[in-house]
N, C-alpha and C positions, 0 to 999 in steps of 0.2 A: 393385193396380198402383200406386195412389197411395202406399200404405204402403211398398212396395218402393223407390219413388223417394225417399221421405223417408229410408229406411234408408241408401240409397246416399249421399245428401247428408250424413247424419250421419257415415257412415264416412269420407267424404272430409274432413270437418271434423276428425274425430279424428286422422286421419293428418297433417293440416296442423298441428294443435296439437302433436302429437308431434315433428314436424319443427322447429317453432319452438322448442320447449323444448330439444330436443337441441342446436340451434345456439346457443341462448342460453347453455347450460351450457358448450359448447365454446368459445364466444367469451370467456366469463368465465375459463375455465382458461387460454386463450391470453394473456389480459391479465395474469393473475397471474404467469404464467411470464415475461412480458416485464418486469414490475416487478422480479422477482427477478434477471433478467439485468442490468438496468440497475444495480441496487444492487451486484451482484457486480463489474461493470466499474468503477464509481466507487470501490469499496473497493480494487480492484487498482491503480488509478491512485494512490490515496492512499498505498498501501504502497510504490509506486515512488518517490513523493516522499519518504516517510519514509527510505528507504534512502539517497537522495541527500543529504538533510539531515543524517543521522547521519554520513555520510562527510565532509561539509563541516565539521561541528563538530569532528570528530577532527583536522582539519588546520588549522582557523582559530580554534578555541576559542569559536566562536559559531555560531548558526544563520544561514542566509541568508534575508533577507526580500525579496529582489528576484528576480523570475522570470528576467530576462535574465542576471543573474550566475549563478544556479543552473544554468541551461541550458548556459552556457559551461563551468561546472565539470563538468557531466555529460559534455560532448563532449570536453573537453581534459584533465580531471583524471586523476590517477594514484592508485593505492592501494598502500600498502606490503604486501608479503607476505614472510614469513620462510621461507627455504629451510633445512630442517633436515637435518643429517647426523650420525648418531651419537646415542646416548642415554646418560644418566647411570645408572650402576649403583647398586644399594642401598648398596654399600660406599663409593662416592664421595659419595653424599648423606649418609651417616652421618658422614663426615669434614667435613661442612659445605658441600659444593659445591652451588650452586644453578645454574639455567640462566643467570642473569645473571652470576654469578661465573665460571662456566666460560667463557662467551662473552668476558668481559673478559680472562681469562687467554690465551685463544687469540688474541684481537685484539691483545694486547700484543706478540706475536711472540717472547716469551721461550721459546726451545725447551727450555731446561732445566726451567723451571716447567711447561711443557706436558707434558713427559715425566713429570715427578714426579707430576703429577696424572692421568696416563693419558688425556690429552685429544688424542692425536695424530689421531684420526679424528673429532673433534668440530668441527662447523661450525654457525654460526648467521648466515646472511647475509641481509640485507634487500634485496629487489629491488622495483622499482616496475612495476606493471602497469596497463594501461588501465582506468580506472574503468567506462566504458560497457560494455566487454567483460566485465569481472568481474561487475558487478551486473546487467546486462541481457542482452547478446547470448550470453554463455556460461553463464548461470545456468539450471540445469535447470528450475526452477519457472517462470521467465519464458519459456523456450523452449516448454514445454508449453502455457502460457497462450496465447501468440501463435500457436502451431500450430493450436490449436482455433479461433482466430478467423481463421485464414488471413491473418495480417498480421505486421508486425514492429514492434518498439519504435521509436518516433520521439521523440527528446528534445524536439523543438520542440512536440510536442503535450502534453507533461506538464503544462503550466500550465492546460489547458482541461478543463472538466468534461464527461465523456462524455454524449452525448444532449442537451446544453444548447442545441443549435441546431435541435432537431427542429421547434419551433414557429415561431420567427421568423428562422431562418437565421443568427443571430449567435451564435458560440461565446462562452460565458461562462467567465471564469477562476475557479479556486479562490481563496478569500480566504486569503492567506498572511501570517502575522504571525511575526516573529522579534524577541524582546525579552529583557529580564532579569526574573527573578522572584525574590522573596524567600521562602525556606523558613521553616518554623515556628521554625527555629533562627537566624533573621535572617541567613542566608547568601544572597548574590545568586548566581544560577545562570542560564545561558542556557536559554531556553524558546522553544518555537515552537508554532504552531497552524495547521492547514490544513483548510479546511472547504468544504462545498457544501450549501446548503439544499435541502430536498425539492423546492421549486418549480423549481429549476434543471435537474434531471435527470428529474423526473417531469412532463414537459410534453409536449403533443401537441395535435392538432386535436380529439380527442374529449373530451367533458366528463368521461369516466371519469378522465382524467389529473388534471384540476383537483380532482376529488372525492378521488382517492387522495392527492394531495399535502396537501389540507386535512385529511383524516382523520389522516394520519401526523403532521402538525404539531400537531394538537389533542392527540393521544395523547402526543407527546414533551413538549409544554409542560405537560401535566397531571402529568407525572412530573418536571418541572423539568429536562428534558434539552435538549440542543441540537437544534433542529428540522431535522435533516439528518444527514449523515455527516461525521465529523470525526476528525482525529488530533491528538494533543498537546493542550496547554492553556496559554493565555497569560495567564490571570488566576487570582486566588486564591493559595493557598499549598500546595495539595495536588496536586503534580505527578504525572503519570501515565506518565512515560518515553515519551511520544509514542505511547501506545496508541490504538487506534481506539475510538470510543465504542460500537461494536458488539461489542467483545471482552469 
């Protein structure tokens, strides 16, 4: 009888240990999934910033280093788009016509020259469309991303690092730098950098978050990499065309 009692106790202990092990593994898997989700959301936000910065540079000749100005540009800015009608034939191109030359002839209004070059149906008109609609609201990739999150792009949030307010309730901004950099050929060009360190988005009340951030920082610094997620590069002379450091 005593042996049976001991066996029952041992069986209960074994089941308890299995239960603890199962939940420990499940909790770790959930945590790793959450880390990946946070990283994905920070990367997505950085790519949204990259799109806005590239559009800003196209129109202003430099990148924007001020969040307020960049957000106003996103809300009110326009993007040029070319409406195309007609295409150049091989025969026309063999005669030396290019898109630019053909557009110049059509825009001149010289009907004789237009007819002589067979450009009666050729049009290249530039129109301006809403930047926020083009880059965010009507962009299939952005639509899919926000649909999965059951939310919508908010330009006022673009400056903030996702999940940075989990621990202390205060949202933290990405570090944004816009400056000039000299190439290896001694040519000055506009450059930008936008970044978030591991500790800003890998934060929480559990010690697991602090350990995860510390481990990722140690690994990055060991490889002489930025300790977080970053697009662009504002120092040195080897520019990366605003690529992400994860690409």
